[in-house]
OpenMM code with the backbone's topology and positions (N, CA, C; nanometers):
from openmm import Vec3, app, unit

residues = "MET PRO ALA ARG SER THR ALA VAL LEU ALA LEU LYS ARG ASN SER SER THR VAL ARG TYR CYS PHE GLU ALA ASP ALA GLU PRO GLY VAL LEU PRO ARG ALA LEU GLU LEU LEU ALA LYS ARG GLY LEU VAL PRO ALA ARG VAL PHE ALA GLN ALA ASP ALA ASP GLN LEU SER VAL GLU ILE GLU VAL GLU GLY LEU ALA ALA GLU THR ALA GLU HIS VAL GLY ARG CYS LEU GLY GLU ILE VAL GLY VAL ARG GLN THR PHE".split()
positions = [
    Vec3(-0.8796, -2.1384, 10.3110),
    Vec3(-0.9683, -2.2430, 10.3559),
    Vec3(-0.9011, -2.3162, 10.4717),
    Vec3(-0.9755, -2.3429, 10.5830),
    Vec3(-0.9144, -2.4105, 10.6970),
    Vec3(-0.8805, -2.5547, 10.6629),
    Vec3(-0.7799, -2.6061, 10.7328),
    Vec3(-0.7408, -2.7459, 10.7119),
    Vec3(-0.8542, -2.8377, 10.7550),
    Vec3(-0.8738, -2.9418, 10.6775),
    Vec3(-0.9818, -3.0355, 10.7048),
    Vec3(-0.9305, -3.1458, 10.7952),
    Vec3(-1.0020, -3.1714, 10.9037),
    Vec3(-0.9653, -3.2818, 10.9915),
    Vec3(-1.0152, -3.4112, 10.9292),
    Vec3(-0.9296, -3.5123, 10.9251),
    Vec3(-0.9710, -3.6384, 10.8662),
    Vec3(-0.9901, -3.7452, 10.9730),
    Vec3(-0.9892, -3.7052, 11.0991),
    Vec3(-1.0057, -3.8023, 11.2064),
    Vec3(-1.1530, -3.8263, 11.2341),
    Vec3(-1.1867, -3.9503, 11.2558),
    Vec3(-1.3199, -3.9890, 11.2972),
    Vec3(-1.3044, -4.0583, 11.4313),
    Vec3(-1.3822, -4.0167, 11.5283),
    Vec3(-1.3732, -4.0747, 11.6603),
    Vec3(-1.4276, -4.2164, 11.6581),
    Vec3(-1.3471, -4.3123, 11.6972),
    Vec3(-1.3892, -4.4524, 11.7053),
    Vec3(-1.3853, -4.4937, 11.8516),
    Vec3(-1.5009, -4.5112, 11.9110),
    Vec3(-1.5111, -4.5474, 12.0511),
    Vec3(-1.5473, -4.6939, 12.0648),
    Vec3(-1.4698, -4.7668, 12.1402),
    Vec3(-1.5045, -4.9061, 12.1683),
    Vec3(-1.6129, -4.9045, 12.2757),
    Vec3(-1.7317, -4.9493, 12.2427),
    Vec3(-1.8386, -4.9561, 12.3424),
    Vec3(-1.8196, -5.0775, 12.4304),
    Vec3(-1.7778, -5.1874, 12.3699),
    Vec3(-1.7428, -5.3081, 12.4443),
    Vec3(-1.6459, -5.3853, 12.3565),
    Vec3(-1.6191, -5.5096, 12.3893),
    Vec3(-1.5162, -5.5839, 12.3163),
    Vec3(-1.5526, -5.6107, 12.1708),
    Vec3(-1.6810, -5.5983, 12.1353),
    Vec3(-1.7180, -5.6329, 11.9977),
    Vec3(-1.7874, -5.5203, 11.9221),
    Vec3(-1.8064, -5.4036, 11.9815),
    Vec3(-1.8791, -5.2945, 11.9163),
    Vec3(-1.7944, -5.1682, 11.9106),
    Vec3(-1.7916, -5.1057, 11.7934),
    Vec3(-1.7212, -4.9790, 11.7748),
    Vec3(-1.8239, -4.8736, 11.7339),
    Vec3(-1.8133, -4.7543, 11.7907),
    Vec3(-1.9003, -4.6431, 11.7523),
    Vec3(-1.8149, -4.5370, 11.6842),
    Vec3(-1.8488, -4.5040, 11.5615),
    Vec3(-1.7820, -4.3978, 11.4869),
    Vec3(-1.8677, -4.2719, 11.4981),
    Vec3(-1.8063, -4.1601, 11.5355),
    Vec3(-1.8766, -4.0330, 11.5517),
    Vec3(-1.8051, -3.9255, 11.4711),
    Vec3(-1.8817, -3.8523, 11.3905),
    Vec3(-1.8210, -3.7437, 11.3146),
    Vec3(-1.9242, -3.6392, 11.2759),
    Vec3(-1.8735, -3.5211, 11.2439),
    Vec3(-1.9551, -3.4128, 11.1901),
    Vec3(-1.9187, -3.3961, 11.0439),
    Vec3(-2.0182, -3.3605, 10.9656),
    Vec3(-1.9968, -3.3461, 10.8219),
    Vec3(-2.0843, -3.2338, 10.7684),
    Vec3(-2.0561, -3.1957, 10.6445),
    Vec3(-2.1444, -3.1013, 10.5766),
    Vec3(-2.2801, -3.1675, 10.5589),
    Vec3(-2.3858, -3.0926, 10.5768),
    Vec3(-2.5210, -3.1464, 10.5591),
    Vec3(-2.5524, -3.1516, 10.4098),
    Vec3(-2.4919, -3.2489, 10.3432),
    Vec3(-2.5117, -3.2693, 10.1998),
    Vec3(-2.5689, -3.4088, 10.1785),
    Vec3(-2.6511, -3.4259, 10.0755),
    Vec3(-2.7198, -3.5535, 10.0548),
    Vec3(-2.6293, -3.6745, 10.0385),
    Vec3(-2.5068, -3.6598, 9.9900),
    Vec3(-2.4226, -3.7748, 9.9621),
    Vec3(-2.3352, -3.8231, 10.0762),
    Vec3(-2.3236, -3.7470, 10.1856),
    Vec3(-2.2294, -3.7823, 10.2918),
    Vec3(-2.2679, -3.9135, 10.3609),
    Vec3(-2.3900, -3.9243, 10.4082),
    Vec3(-2.4310, -4.0447, 10.4798),
    Vec3(-2.4293, -4.1686, 10.3900),
    Vec3(-2.4806, -4.1618, 10.2670),
    Vec3(-2.4706, -4.2799, 10.1803),
    Vec3(-2.3263, -4.3226, 10.1530),
    Vec3(-2.2347, -4.2266, 10.1404),
    Vec3(-2.0940, -4.2625, 10.1184),
    Vec3(-2.0368, -4.3347, 10.2397),
    Vec3(-2.0733, -4.2895, 10.3598),
    Vec3(-2.0253, -4.3554, 10.4820),
    Vec3(-2.0803, -4.4980, 10.4900),
    Vec3(-2.2069, -4.5150, 10.4616),
    Vec3(-2.2669, -4.6478, 10.4687),
    Vec3(-2.2143, -4.7384, 10.3577),
    Vec3(-2.1862, -4.6812, 10.2411),
    Vec3(-2.1295, -4.7594, 10.1311),
    Vec3(-1.9912, -4.8130, 10.1685),
    Vec3(-1.9148, -4.7331, 10.2400),
    Vec3(-1.7824, -4.7762, 10.2843),
    Vec3(-1.7934, -4.9033, 10.3690),
    Vec3(-1.8922, -4.9081, 10.4541),
    Vec3(-1.9133, -5.0269, 10.5364),
    Vec3(-1.9644, -5.1436, 10.4524),
    Vec3(-2.0587, -5.1160, 10.3643),
    Vec3(-2.1173, -5.2217, 10.2819),
    Vec3(-2.0126, -5.2892, 10.1938),
    Vec3(-1.9184, -5.2118, 10.1423),
    Vec3(-1.8128, -5.2688, 10.0575),
    Vec3(-1.7272, -5.3693, 10.1335),
    Vec3(-1.7262, -5.3586, 10.2653),
    Vec3(-1.6494, -5.4502, 10.3491),
    Vec3(-1.7375, -5.5611, 10.4073),
    Vec3(-1.8626, -5.5667, 10.3612),
    Vec3(-1.9546, -5.6688, 10.4095),
    Vec3(-2.0055, -5.6430, 10.5503),
    Vec3(-2.0012, -5.5161, 10.5935),
    Vec3(-2.0431, -5.4795, 10.7281),
    Vec3(-2.1819, -5.4171, 10.7270),
    Vec3(-2.2633, -5.4563, 10.8227),
    Vec3(-2.3962, -5.3984, 10.8409),
    Vec3(-2.3951, -5.3264, 10.9753),
    Vec3(-2.4232, -5.1965, 10.9777),
    Vec3(-2.4226, -5.1249, 11.1054),
    Vec3(-2.5292, -5.1793, 11.2002),
    Vec3(-2.4941, -5.1870, 11.3278),
    Vec3(-2.5912, -5.2262, 11.4295),
    Vec3(-2.6832, -5.1084, 11.4610),
    Vec3(-2.6304, -4.9864, 11.4443),
    Vec3(-2.7082, -4.8653, 11.4749),
    Vec3(-2.6512, -4.7507, 11.3926),
    Vec3(-2.7409, -4.6671, 11.3399),
    Vec3(-2.7011, -4.5458, 11.2682),
    Vec3(-2.7877, -4.4323, 11.3186),
    Vec3(-2.7239, -4.3220, 11.3554),
    Vec3(-2.7965, -4.2030, 11.3967),
    Vec3(-2.7368, -4.0846, 11.3227),
    Vec3(-2.8206, -4.0056, 11.2594),
    Vec3(-2.7750, -3.8848, 11.1909),
    Vec3(-2.8760, -3.7735, 11.2168),
    Vec3(-2.8230, -3.6565, 11.2471),
    Vec3(-2.9085, -3.5420, 11.2730),
    Vec3(-2.8526, -3.4202, 11.2015),
    Vec3(-2.9351, -3.3579, 11.1193),
    Vec3(-2.8947, -3.2379, 11.0463),
    Vec3(-2.9390, -3.1147, 11.1236),
    Vec3(-2.8501, -3.0150, 11.1275),
    Vec3(-2.8798, -2.8881, 11.1914),
    Vec3(-2.8151, -2.7799, 11.1062),
    Vec3(-2.8973, -2.7084, 11.0331),
    Vec3(-2.8496, -2.6048, 10.9399),
    Vec3(-2.7566, -2.6684, 10.8367),
    Vec3(-2.6273, -2.6346, 10.8419),
    Vec3(-2.5336, -2.6857, 10.7409),
    Vec3(-2.4461, -2.7988, 10.7943),
    Vec3(-2.4818, -2.8535, 10.9107),
    Vec3(-2.3991, -2.9565, 10.9741),
    Vec3(-2.4779, -3.0856, 10.9942),
    Vec3(-2.4110, -3.1979, 10.9724),
    Vec3(-2.4693, -3.3298, 10.9935),
    Vec3(-2.3865, -3.4012, 11.0996),
    Vec3(-2.4494, -3.4402, 11.2099),
    Vec3(-2.3825, -3.5169, 11.3149),
    Vec3(-2.4189, -3.6635, 11.2951),
    Vec3(-2.3176, -3.7503, 11.2925),
    Vec3(-2.3395, -3.8907, 11.2596),
    Vec3(-2.2743, -3.9808, 11.3646),
    Vec3(-2.3475, -4.0849, 11.4032),
    Vec3(-2.2942, -4.1923, 11.4864),
    Vec3(-2.3290, -4.3233, 11.4174),
    Vec3(-2.2295, -4.4085, 11.4020),
    Vec3(-2.2504, -4.5397, 11.3396),
    Vec3(-2.1865, -4.6439, 11.4299),
    Vec3(-2.2636, -4.7441, 11.4707),
    Vec3(-2.2108, -4.8531, 11.5512),
    Vec3(-2.1982, -4.9783, 11.4658),
    Vec3(-2.0843, -5.0443, 11.4776),
    Vec3(-2.0579, -5.1671, 11.4029),
    Vec3(-2.0086, -5.2723, 11.5018),
    Vec3(-2.0594, -5.3915, 11.4890),
    Vec3(-2.0199, -5.5000, 11.5783),
    Vec3(-1.9247, -5.5965, 11.5089),
    Vec3(-1.8411, -5.6600, 11.5881),
    Vec3(-1.7569, -5.7677, 11.5401),
    Vec3(-1.6342, -5.7268, 11.4610),
    Vec3(-1.5799, -5.6073, 11.4857),
    Vec3(-1.4616, -5.5630, 11.4124),
    Vec3(-1.3338, -5.5896, 11.4915),
    Vec3(-1.2331, -5.6390, 11.4245),
    Vec3(-1.1002, -5.6485, 11.4841),
    Vec3(-1.0460, -5.5064, 11.4996),
    Vec3(-0.9540, -5.4864, 11.5920),
    Vec3(-0.8992, -5.3529, 11.6194),
    Vec3(-0.8394, -5.2892, 11.4950),
    Vec3(-0.7636, -5.3669, 11.4166),
    Vec3(-0.7006, -5.3111, 11.2960),
    Vec3(-0.8052, -5.2670, 11.1942),
    Vec3(-0.9097, -5.3468, 11.1792),
    Vec3(-1.0173, -5.3132, 11.0852),
    Vec3(-1.0916, -5.1898, 11.1326),
    Vec3(-1.1174, -5.1808, 11.2627),
    Vec3(-1.1877, -5.0651, 11.3189),
    Vec3(-1.1099, -4.9367, 11.2929),
    Vec3(-0.9791, -4.9413, 11.3113),
    Vec3(-0.8960, -4.8232, 11.2865),
    Vec3(-0.8959, -4.7869, 11.1381),
    Vec3(-0.8844, -4.8871, 11.0530),
    Vec3(-0.8834, -4.8625, 10.9084),
    Vec3(-1.0146, -4.8000, 10.8622),
    Vec3(-1.1258, -4.8532, 10.9075),
    Vec3(-1.2573, -4.7987, 10.8699),
    Vec3(-1.2688, -4.6546, 10.9186),
    Vec3(-1.2220, -4.6264, 11.0394),
    Vec3(-1.2253, -4.4894, 11.0912),
    Vec3(-1.1455, -4.3933, 11.0053),
    Vec3(-1.0260, -4.4368, 10.9622),
    Vec3(-0.9448, -4.3512, 10.8743),
    Vec3(-1.0163, -4.3277, 10.7415),
    Vec3(-1.0766, -4.4319, 10.6863),
    Vec3(-1.1475, -4.4190, 10.5578),
    Vec3(-1.2694, -4.3276, 10.5701),
    Vec3(-1.3427, -4.3393, 10.6806),
    Vec3(-1.4570, -4.2503, 10.7024),
    Vec3(-1.4108, -4.1048, 10.7080),
    Vec3(-1.2956, -4.0811, 10.7695),
    Vec3(-1.2419, -3.9451, 10.7790),
    Vec3(-1.2006, -3.8861, 10.6467),
    Vec3(-1.1801, -3.9696, 10.5458),
    Vec3(-1.1401, -3.9228, 10.4131),
    Vec3(-1.2593, -3.8935, 10.3216),
    Vec3(-1.3789, -3.9223, 10.3677),
    Vec3(-1.4976, -3.8965, 10.2851),
    Vec3(-1.5147, -3.7459, 10.2666),
    Vec3(-1.5389, -3.7057, 10.1452),
    Vec3(-1.5597, -3.5639, 10.1146),
    Vec3(-1.6802, -3.5135, 10.1937),
    Vec3(-1.6599, -3.4049, 10.2664),
    Vec3(-1.7671, -3.3455, 10.3448),
    Vec3(-1.7542, -3.3723, 10.4939),
    Vec3(-1.6759, -3.4742, 10.5326),
    Vec3(-1.6545, -3.5007, 10.6747),
    Vec3(-1.5659, -3.3902, 10.7296),
    Vec3(-1.6114, -3.3275, 10.8382),
    Vec3(-1.5393, -3.2129, 10.8948),
    Vec3(-1.4497, -3.2509, 11.0107),
    Vec3(-1.5077, -3.3084, 11.1167),
    Vec3(-1.4308, -3.3335, 11.2373),
    Vec3(-1.5030, -3.4320, 11.3283),
    Vec3(-1.4328, -3.4735, 11.4298),
    Vec3(-1.4923, -3.5610, 11.5301),
    Vec3(-1.5649, -3.4790, 11.6343),
    Vec3(-1.6473, -3.5447, 11.7088),
    Vec3(-1.7103, -3.4797, 11.8249),
    Vec3(-1.7202, -3.5772, 11.9377),
] * unit.nanometer
topology = app.Topology()
chain = topology.addChain("A")
for resn in residues:
    res = topology.addResidue(resn, chain)
    for name in ("N", "CA", "C"):
        topology.addAtom(name, app.Element.getBySymbol(name[0]), res)
């Protein structure tokens, strides 16, 4: 089995918005787990985009108002979700 990448791309759109981008298995629990991770921290995404194509789910989540350390931590946690494959 190939090694699983646990990195999630976190792009700073501006000083207060972070965009997380990742590919995952197209399974019903992946997106809810990602959103639950944010909800547990009291975060509400400003934007969520997910598109399924065959067995792959491409996800973009934008969150506003995160400190740099928090943004990095959330990105690492998103990368540890079962089913997350890689960044894009």
